[in-house]
C-alpha positions as CSV (number, residue, x, y, z in Angstrom):
1,M,0.0,0.0,0.0
2,A,1.4,3.4,-1.0
3,Y,-0.4,5.4,1.7
4,R,-2.9,5.3,4.5
5,K,-6.5,6.2,3.7
6,L,-7.3,7.4,7.3
7,G,-11.0,6.7,6.9
8,R,-11.6,9.7,4.7
9,N,-12.4,10.2,1.0
10,T,-9.7,11.6,-1.2
11,G,-10.6,15.3,-1.0
12,H,-11.1,15.3,2.8
13,R,-7.9,13.4,3.3
14,R,-5.9,15.7,1.1
15,A,-7.3,18.8,2.8
16,M,-6.6,17.3,6.3
17,L,-3.0,16.5,5.5
18,R,-2.4,19.9,3.9
19,N,-3.8,21.5,7.1
20,L,-1.7,19.4,9.3
21,V,1.5,20.2,7.3
22,T,0.7,23.9,7.4
23,S,0.1,23.7,11.2
24,L,3.3,21.8,11.7
25,F,5.5,24.4,10.0
26,R,3.6,27.3,11.6
27,D,3.7,26.0,15.2
28,N,6.8,23.7,15.0
29,R,4.9,20.9,16.7
30,I,1.4,19.4,16.5
31,Q,-0.5,16.8,18.6
32,T,-2.4,14.2,16.5
33,T,-3.0,10.5,16.1
34,E,-0.1,8.1,15.2
35,P,-1.3,7.2,11.6
36,R,-1.9,10.8,10.7
37,A,1.5,11.8,12.1
38,K,3.2,9.1,10.0
39,E,1.6,10.4,6.8
40,V,2.4,14.0,7.7
41,K,6.0,13.2,8.5
42,S,6.7,12.0,4.9
43,I,5.0,15.0,3.4
44,A,6.8,17.5,5.7
45,D,10.2,16.0,5.0
46,K,9.5,16.4,1.3
47,M,8.6,20.0,1.8
48,V,11.8,20.8,3.7
49,T,13.8,19.1,0.9
50,L,11.9,21.3,-1.5
51,A,12.8,24.4,0.5
52,K,16.4,23.4,0.7
53,R,16.5,23.6,-3.2
54,G,15.4,27.2,-2.7
55,D,14.6,28.2,-6.3
56,L,11.4,29.8,-7.6
57,A,10.0,26.5,-9.0
58,A,10.4,24.9,-5.6
59,R,8.7,27.8,-3.9
60,R,5.8,27.6,-6.2
61,Q,5.5,23.9,-5.6
62,A,5.4,24.5,-1.9
63,L,2.8,27.2,-2.3
64,A,0.6,24.8,-4.3
65,Y,0.5,22.5,-1.3
66,I,0.8,24.7,1.8
67,Y,-2.2,27.0,2.4
68,D,-0.5,30.0,4.1
69,E,2.0,32.1,2.2
70,R,3.6,33.2,5.5
71,V,4.3,29.6,6.4
72,V,6.0,29.1,3.0
73,R,8.1,32.2,3.7
74,K,9.1,30.8,7.1
75,L,9.9,27.4,5.5
76,F,12.2,28.9,2.9
77,N,13.8,31.7,5.0
78,D,14.1,30.1,8.5
79,L,13.8,26.3,8.3
80,A,15.7,25.5,5.1
81,P,18.9,27.2,6.3
82,R,18.6,25.4,9.7
83,Y,18.5,22.0,8.0
84,A,21.0,22.9,5.2
85,D,23.6,20.3,6.3
86,R,21.2,17.7,7.5
87,P,20.6,14.9,4.9
88,G,17.0,14.0,6.1
89,G,14.9,13.2,9.2
90,Y,13.6,16.7,9.9
91,T,10.7,15.6,12.1
92,R,10.3,13.4,15.1
93,I,7.4,11.5,16.6
94,I,7.0,11.3,20.4
95,K,4.4,8.9,21.7
96,M,2.0,10.3,24.3
97,G,-0.3,7.5,25.2
98,Y,-3.9,6.9,24.2
99,R,-6.8,9.3,23.7
100,R,-9.5,9.0,26.4
101,G,-12.6,8.9,24.2
102,D,-11.6,6.2,21.7
103,A,-8.2,5.0,22.8
104,A,-6.5,6.2,19.6
105,P,-2.7,6.3,20.0
106,M,-1.7,10.0,20.3
107,V,1.7,11.4,19.4
108,I,3.5,14.8,19.2
109,L,5.0,15.4,15.8
110,E,7.7,18.1,15.9
111,L,10.5,19.6,13.9
112,V,13.9,18.5,15.0
């Protein structure tokens, strides 16, 4: 399987992942369920790699995915130089336990 469906239809899943990636770069850490975090991790790492390229085409590709222009600016101006010498692994997942209502495994996804 190439990706997790997360119990959503395609449009809802895409919008949810875009929102989570935007929130991760805006706030530097998010709290979510483990399957969602694993999906967001791969997308976020690709966005940082795109920002490390730094050219106009990469910026436009990031703007096509991330909702907020200020977040893209932060990604290219602040985060990309911070990870310039790092070959990958820009995010970390920290397990928190289980959610009270439905016992879903909760994690904190943060930028390293």
